[in-house]
C-alpha positions in Angstrom: -8.0 -1.1 -11.7 -10.1 1.4 -8.8 -9.1 5.4 -9.8 -11.1 5.9 -5.9 -8.5 3.7 -4.0 -5.1 5.0 -6.4 -7.1 9.4 -5.7 -7.0 8.2 -1.8 -3.5 7.2 -2.5 -2.5 10.7 -3.4 -4.3 12.3 -1.0 -2.7 10.3 1.3 1.0 11.4 -0.4 0.2 14.7 0.0 -1.1 14.9 3.4 2.6 13.7 4.5 1.0 10.2 5.7 2.5 8.0 3.0 5.9 6.3 3.3 7.2 4.3 -0.3 10.3 2.6 -1.0 11.8 -0.8 0.6 13.6 1.0 3.3 10.7 3.7 4.6 8.2 1.2 4.2 9.8 -1.6 6.3 10.7 1.1 9.0 7.2 1.8 9.1 6.0 -1.8 9.9 8.9 -2.2 12.5 8.0 1.1 13.9 4.6 0.5 14.4 3.8 4.1 11.9 2.5 2.0 9.5 -1.2 1.4 9.4 -1.8 -0.5 5.6 0.9 -1.6 3.5 0.3 -1.7 -0.3 2.7 -4.1 -2.9 2.5 -4.4 -6.3 1.1 -7.0 -8.0 4.3 -7.2 -10.3 6.9 -6.9 -7.0 9.1 -9.9 -7.0 8.0 -13.0 -5.0 10.8 -12.3 -2.6 9.8 -9.1 -1.8 6.3 -10.1 -1.9 7.2 -13.0 0.7 9.5 -10.5 2.6 6.9 -8.4 3.5 4.1 -10.7 3.9 6.0 -12.5 6.7 7.1 -9.1 8.2 3.3 -7.4 8.3 2.0 -11.1 10.2 4.9 -10.9 12.9 3.5 -7.3 13.1 0.3 -7.6 12.6 -0.2 -4.5 10.2 -2.6 -5.2 7.2 -1.3 -5.8 3.8 -2.7 -5.9 0.7 -1.5 -6.7 -3.5 -2.8 -4.2 -5.6 -2.2 -2.7 -8.8 1.3 -2.1 -11.0 4.6 -0.5 -10.2 4.2 2.4 -12.2 0.6 2.9 -11.1 1.5 3.2 -7.8 4.2 5.5 -9.1 1.7 7.9 -10.6 -0.3 8.1 -7.8 1.8 9.1 -5.6 4.0 11.6 -8.2 7.1 9.6 -7.7 9.5 7.2 -9.6 9.4 3.3 -9.5 7.4 2.0 -6.6 6.8 -2.0 -5.5 5.5 -1.2 -1.8 4.1 1.9 0.1 3.2 2.2 4.0 0.4 4.0 4.9 0.8 6.2 7.9 -2.4 7.3 8.8 -5.2 4.9 10.1 -8.3 7.1 8.3 -6.2 7.2 5.1 -5.5 3.1 5.9 -9.3 2.4 6.7 -10.7 4.1 3.4 -8.0 2.3 1.3 -8.8 -0.8 2.9 -12.4 -0.1 2.4 -12.5 0.9 -1.4 -10.0 -2.3 -2.5 -12.3 -4.8 -0.5 -15.5 -3.0 -2.7 -13.3 -3.0 -6.2 -12.6 -6.9 -4.8 -16.1 -7.6 -4.5 -16.9 -6.6 -7.9 -14.1 -8.4 -9.5 -16.0 -11.7 -8.0 -19.2 -10.7 -9.4 
């Protein structure tokens, strides 16, 4: 796991720019507030499909990253399967870190 990415989620939470849980994430996407959605790799297939379809429709970037307990620990909450980043700067930084970690895994 990319500790820098998880640390960035913690900073985003402290800045008040992160929504977590299914209902808050869905509301953020539908309102146009979300700049990035993160779904845990161990989320259910139905949840992944629902959020992939929703993010495609609303043109919101979505990534699959981490496990539910890792995401929850990073933001100081109980188990979370999805997060919405509601700040463009944080979203861009997280995407950059995600792409770097993904590239390193492929090498």
